N, C-alpha and C positions, 0 to 999 in steps of 0.2 A: 530465233527465240520465239516462243509463243506467249500470248498474254490473254487475260480476260478483261473485258471492258466494264466501265461503270464506276462512278465516284461513290464511295461509302457503301457499296453493295454488300450483301451477305454472299460471299464467294465460297465455293467448295472446290478443292483441288487435291488430286493424289498423283504421285509419280506413276506413269503407265507401267513401269516395271513391277509394281506391286498392286495389281487391281484388288479392290475391296479393302484397302488399307484404312479407309475411314469407317469408324464404327457406325452401325445403323441404329437410329432411334435414340441414341444417348451420347453424351460427351465423354463419360468416364467409366467405361465398363470394367468389371473385375479383371478381365484379361483382354487386352487390345489385340486386334488382328496382327499377325506376324510377330507377336511378342513385343510390340512397341510400347513406349511409355506415353501416357497422356499428360500434356502440360498446357496450362492456360496462360496466355499473355494478356494482361489487362491494361488497356489504355485509358481507362476512366475508373472512377469510384464505382463499386458494385451497385450502389443505389442511385446512380445518375438516371434521369428520365430516359426512356427508351430511345428517343431520337438522338441523344448524345452518348449513349452507352456503347463503349468500344471494347471489344475483346475478340481474340481468336484462340482456337484450340489447335495445338500442334501435336502430331503423333510422330515421335522421334525414337531413334535407336537407343540413345541414352539421354536422360534429362540434362538440362543445362546446368544443374547444380554440381555436376561432376568436374570440379576444377580445384586447384590448389588455392591458398589464400591470395588475395590481391595485395600488391605492394606498389608504392608510388613509382610512377614512370616519369622520368625527367626527359621530356621530348616535346618537340613542337613549341609553339609560341601562343598557347591558349591562356586566356585570363578572364576573370570577371572583376578584377580590381580596377574600378573606374576612377580611383583617386591617385593612381601612380604618377599622374602628371597634371599640371594645372589646366583648368578648362580653357577652351579656345572657341569663341563664338564666330570666328571669321568664316567666310566662304572657303571651303577646302576642296582641292582637286588633286588627284594622284595620277601620275604617269603610269603606264602599264606596269604591273608588278612583275618583277624579274623572276624567271624560272631558272632554277639551278641547272647547270650543265652536268650530264652524266658522261662518263663514269666517275669524274673527279669528285662529285658531290651527289651521291645517290640519295634521293628523298622520295618517300612514298606519301600516300594521301594523309596519313596521320602525322608524320614528321613535318609535312608541308603545310599544316594548318596554322594560320596566323590570325589572331583577333585584331580587328581594325577599330571597332567601336561597339558600344552597347550601353545598356542601363538595366537596373534591377539586379536581382540575384536569384540563382536557382533554388536556394533553400526556402525562400518565401514563395516560390512558384509564381513569380511575376517578373517578367523581363524579356529582353531580347539581346542578341549579339549578332554582329556582322563579322564574318570571317572571310579571309582570302585563302584559297588553297593553291599551292604550286608544287608540282611533283614531276618526276621523270622515271619512276620505277613502280612496279606493282607491289601490292601488299602480299607477301609470301608467308604462308602459315601463321597469319595473324588476322584478327578481325577487331572491329570497333563497335561498341554500342553506347548510346547516349542516355545516361540516367537522368539528365537534366531537362531534356526537352526534345523537340522535333528539329530535324535538319531539312531545310529546303535548299537543294543543291542546284546551282546554275552553272553548268560547264560553259566556258568561253573558248577555250582552245583544247582540242584533243577530246576523243570520246572516252567514256567510262563504261567498263563492263563491271556491273555491280552484282555481286553474289550476296544474297540474303538468305535467311532461314526459310523464306517463302518461295524462293526461286531466283532466277537471274533476270536482270534488266540491262539492256544496252542503252545508254543515255548519251546523246551527241549534242554538240552546240546547237542552240535553238530549241532544245528540249530542256525540261526540268524534271527533277524527281524529288519526292519527299520520303525520307526515312524517319519513321515516327519513333517516339521515345521507347527505348528498350530493345529495339530490333538490331540484331547482330548483322554486320555487313562487312564485306571486303571490296576493295576497289582495284581493278586491273586497268592499267593504262598502256598506251601504245606509242610512247614518245613524250615529248615535252607537253605538259598539261597544266591548265590554269582555269580557275573559276571562282565563283562567289557562293557564300552560304549565308542564309538567313536562319538563325536559330531562335526559337521561341520557347520560353519557359511558361508552363502553366496553362497552355491552351493548345488545341489542335487546329490545323488549317481546315477551312471549309469553304464551300462556294459562297460568294456574296449573294445576299438577297437581291432580287431583280426589281421589286417594286413596280412602278409604272411601265418598265420595259416589257413586262409580261412574262410569259412562260418560257420564252426562248431568247438566247443571246449570250454574249460574252463566252465564257468557257462552258461548253456543253458537257454534262456528266458522262455521256457515253464515250467521250474522247480520252478519258483517263484510263490508263492501262495498268493492270496488276499482274505480277509474274505468276506462272504456274509452278506447282510443286516440283522440286528437283532435289535429290539427295546424293550424298556420297558417304559410303561406309568406309572411311579411311583412317587408319591408325597413323599417328605422327610420333614415332619413338623419340625424335629429337625435341619434341615439345611444341604444342600449338599455343600461341599467345592470344589471350582474350583481353582486350583493352576496354576499360570502362571510363567514360567521361563522367565524373561524379563530383558535384559541387564545384564545377569549374576546373577541376584538375584531372590528370590522367593516372589511372592505376592499371597494373597488368597482372594477370593470373595465368598459370600454366595448366594445360591439360594434354592428354596423350591421344586426342582424337579430333577430327574435324567437327566444328559446331554445325555444319550444314548437313545434318543427319535427319532432317524432317522429311518423312516419307509421304505424309499427307497432312492437310490442314483445312480448317473451315473457320469463317468468321468475317467480321467487318473491320478489323484492325490490321491493316496491311501497308507495305510500301507501295508506291505507285509513281507513274511517270506521265508526262503530258507534253505534246508537241505544240509549241507556241504558234505555229502556222494555223492551228485549228481554231484559234480565237476568232469569234464573230464580233467584229468591231462595230460599235455604236458611236455615232458622231452627230454634230450639228449640221443641218442641211439648209439653214436659212441665214442666220447671222450669229455673231459672237461665239463663245466657247461653251461647250458642256464641261463640267468639272472633270478633272482627270480620274475621278473615281469610276467613271464609265469604262476605264481600262483595267479594272481590278480582276485578276485571275483567281487569286485565293486570298482569304482573309483569316486572321486569328483574332477573335473578338475579345473584348473586355466585358465586364458586367454592366458598363454604361452603354445604353442603346446608341448605336451608330458610331461608337468610338472604338477604333481598332488598336489592339496591342501591336499588330503589324499587318500591313497589306502588301501583297506582291502585285505590282502594277507593270504593264508593258506598254510600249509605244510602237505598235507594228505598222507595216506598210498599209496605206489607206488613201482615200480621196479627200482632198480639201476643197470645199465648194462654198464656204460661207461668204456672203456678200458684205461689202462695207466693213470688213473685219481685219484687224491685224492678226494674221493667222498663226504665227509661231506662238509658243507659250508666252503669256503676258508676264510683266513684272509682278512680283509676288512676295508677300511675307506670310508665314504660315505658323499656326499653333502646333503643327506636327513637325517631326524631323524627317528629312528626305535624303536618303542615300541613293545615288544614281550609279548604274553601271552600264556598260556597253558591250554587247556580245559581238556585234559586227556592224560595219558601215560607218556612217557619219550622222551624229545627232543633229537634228534640224536647227536647234537654237545655238549650238556652239560647234561649228564644223571644224574649227581648229582647236587643238589642245586637249579636247575630250576624246580619248582614244580607246579602242577595244582593249579590254584587259585592265583598264584604269578605273577610276571612279571619282565621285564628288560627293560631298556632304554639305547640305545647307541646313543648318541647325535651326532650332525653334526661334522664330521671329527674325532670323537673319535674312535680309532681302536678297533676291536673286532674280534672274531672268536672262533674256537673250543678250549676247554680246553686241557691241556697237555695230559691227559689220552686218550682222543678222538684222538688227533694227532698221538700218538704213535701206537695205535691200527690200525687206518686207513692207516698209512704208511706201515704197515707190513702185512695187510690183503691180503688174496688170492682174486684176482679180478675175481669173477664169478657172474652171475645174483643173486641178493639178494633182498628180500623184505625190504623196508625201511619204518620205522615209523608205522608198524602194531600196532593197538591199541592206536595210538597217534593222537592228533590233536593240532598242534601249529598254531598260527596265528601272523600276524604282522599288526600294524597300522603304515604306513609309510607316512611321510609328508615332503614337501619341506620347511616347516617352522622350525625355530629353537625353540625347545620346552623348556619352563621353568618348573621346578618342584615346586610344592606348598610346603608350610610349613608342611601341613599334610603328604605329600608324603615323605619328607626328615626327619621329626621329629615326629610329633604327632602320626602317625599310628604305630610307633615303629616296623615296619616290614622290614626296610631297612637292607639288608645283608651287613654288613660292611667288610666282608671278601671276597667279590666277586672277587676282584683283585687277590687273592691268587691262583685262579684256573689256572692262566697263569704262575705263578712263577716257577713251575717245568720245563717249556720249556727250553731245552738246545740246545747248538749249535751242529750241525752235520757237520759243515763245514770242508772240507778236501781239501786243495789246490792241493794235489797230485792226487786226484780222477778225473777220466775222464769218 
């Protein structure tokens, strides 16, 4: 597969089978090359300031309006009903989410979507949701688009071949991709597959400001990859299903052709992917900790300066060199909500219990920190330069919203670790009033 590089760039692409498919000098000619239809996909209000104005022009064999009416689709476990179960302020941890076995229980990306927690609601265009996906089969003659917001997809097990209206992307564990609002896509898998999704309503992801860090560091814009144009002119007599996630529910419409009939496109509103190994880590080199915000890959901002609707943060392999410092994450209470996931390896603060494919949620102002074993080891360790998190990739979805957990997350999934709190019970007092 081929890609173009650059975050938020104005990209231009046409399928090489149809050279000259992009109109020259204008967006909407009276007659498009090859008899194509011009269609604009807007990711922002028309009057947004130029730096935040998002749109792309698609030149397609048939416009996307050619489908039968949408009807409710009862599938998957998606919700934005945050009141279906009583709030739970406890520290929560989940064992790895179970992937159904095929062929007894075939499940594709859409039917395997499960909402774990969230806040806000899509109609008011302010909120987020955290979903888990588990699947074992590919989407056949059906696609999904999200009317509510953007999907940031984090595969943990199994690679995803994602076909979009803009082209194809292969996304493997330790990579992420973002499918923005309104973009149609299908997911092909190659066996048992699992991962995490951060959905944001009302904002798009962007690179965080660097401030005193300067011009370079963290996720570099050139490392984000955008697919190149690819089309299929394919009739589907049996019916192709277009699924819309709209106001938190799924709806399905039928059409007789593939939606991936875009021969050329241009614009700055695209799907994209990023490899987490490309992240340039910034860290403390004298003493104490820098705040974990230095590990932010992407952020979705609110109107309040410095306050994120959601941040995507990673904890990659790096060197630890701080002197006279307790090096693992410190004990902490936060005015933000923190959902943690693990792609691979062992997280430094909790080597037991927190497993790849599982997760944890530390809600607003709920205390958390390293378990007792980690504290004792780190308090006595000889402080010398050491590699931290080799072979590991943990991440965090952090939000300024107070997240509610769904009934599926607390009960139906049957993956909640009810003994999580016990990892702190062995902590003991070392207080000695005579010690100076």
